[in-house]
C-alpha positions as CSV (number, residue, x, y, z in Angstrom):
1,X,13.0,21.1,116.1
2,X,9.4,21.5,116.5
3,X,7.7,24.6,115.1
4,X,4.3,25.6,115.8
5,X,2.0,28.9,114.3
6,X,-1.7,29.3,114.4
7,X,-3.5,31.3,112.9
8,X,-7.4,32.7,112.2
9,X,-9.3,34.3,109.3
10,X,-12.6,35.9,109.2
11,X,-14.6,38.5,107.8
12,X,-13.2,40.7,109.9
13,X,-9.8,39.9,109.1
14,X,-6.9,37.8,110.4
15,X,-4.9,36.5,113.3
16,X,-1.5,34.5,113.0
17,X,-0.2,33.8,116.6
18,X,3.7,34.0,116.1
19,X,5.8,30.7,115.5
20,X,7.2,28.7,118.8
21,X,9.7,26.4,118.7
22,X,11.1,23.8,121.0
23,X,13.4,21.3,120.6
24,X,12.5,17.4,120.8
25,X,14.0,14.8,122.7
26,X,15.9,11.9,120.4
27,X,13.3,9.7,121.4
28,X,10.3,12.2,120.1
29,X,12.6,12.5,117.0
30,X,12.9,9.1,116.1
31,X,9.1,7.9,116.6
32,X,8.1,10.7,114.5
33,X,11.0,10.1,111.7
34,X,9.6,6.1,111.5
35,X,6.1,7.3,111.3
36,X,7.4,10.0,108.2
37,X,9.1,6.9,106.5
38,X,6.8,4.1,107.1
39,X,3.8,5.9,106.2
40,X,5.5,7.3,102.8
41,X,3.8,11.0,103.2
42,X,6.7,12.8,101.4
43,X,5.9,10.5,98.2
44,X,1.8,10.4,98.3
45,X,0.1,12.9,96.2
46,X,-1.8,14.9,98.8
47,X,-4.4,17.0,97.0
48,X,-5.9,19.6,99.2
49,X,-9.7,19.0,100.1
50,X,-12.1,22.1,99.5
51,X,-13.8,23.1,102.6
52,X,-15.4,26.8,103.1
53,X,-15.1,27.1,106.8
54,X,-11.9,25.6,108.0
55,X,-8.6,24.7,106.8
56,X,-4.9,23.3,108.0
57,X,-1.8,23.2,106.9
58,X,1.3,21.5,107.6
59,X,4.9,21.8,106.7
60,X,7.7,19.0,107.0
61,X,11.2,19.6,106.3
62,X,12.5,16.2,106.2
63,X,16.1,14.9,105.1
64,X,16.5,17.9,103.3
65,X,13.3,17.8,101.9
66,X,10.5,20.3,102.3
67,X,6.9,19.4,101.8
68,X,3.7,21.5,102.3
69,X,0.1,20.1,102.7
70,X,-3.0,22.2,102.1
71,X,-6.2,20.8,103.4
72,X,-4.9,17.2,102.8
73,X,-7.2,13.9,102.2
74,X,-7.6,11.8,105.2
75,X,-5.4,9.6,104.1
76,X,-2.7,11.8,104.5
77,X,-4.0,13.6,107.3
78,X,-4.1,10.4,109.6
79,X,-0.3,10.9,109.3
80,X,-0.5,14.8,110.7
81,X,-3.4,12.8,113.6
82,X,-0.5,10.3,114.3
83,X,2.7,12.6,114.3
84,X,0.3,14.9,116.5
85,X,0.1,11.6,119.0
86,X,3.6,11.5,119.4
87,X,3.9,15.1,119.9
88,X,1.5,14.7,122.7
89,X,1.8,17.9,125.4
90,X,5.0,18.8,123.5
91,X,2.3,20.9,121.3
92,X,1.1,22.9,124.0
93,X,3.9,23.4,125.8
94,X,5.1,25.6,122.8
95,X,5.2,28.8,123.5
96,X,5.9,32.2,121.4
């Protein structure tokens, strides 16, 4: 299952778009699973980068393990970019 949540925070406050979710096809799940395993991201030490004007968070629940990533460095963020590519338009189709 794919869950999407977006948010914005600024001087005037913050907003969060409630999570949307969608069940994925077995083909997409298999591609994402392969990417997670091949990248070794669940075992990587992805220390957060410090930014003043932007941040991003990712969370993976994989085979009973849960790991969160806040502002991961480019070496770890590349894994999420690859997963985003696999998800393609599925991400845009997730609604509230």
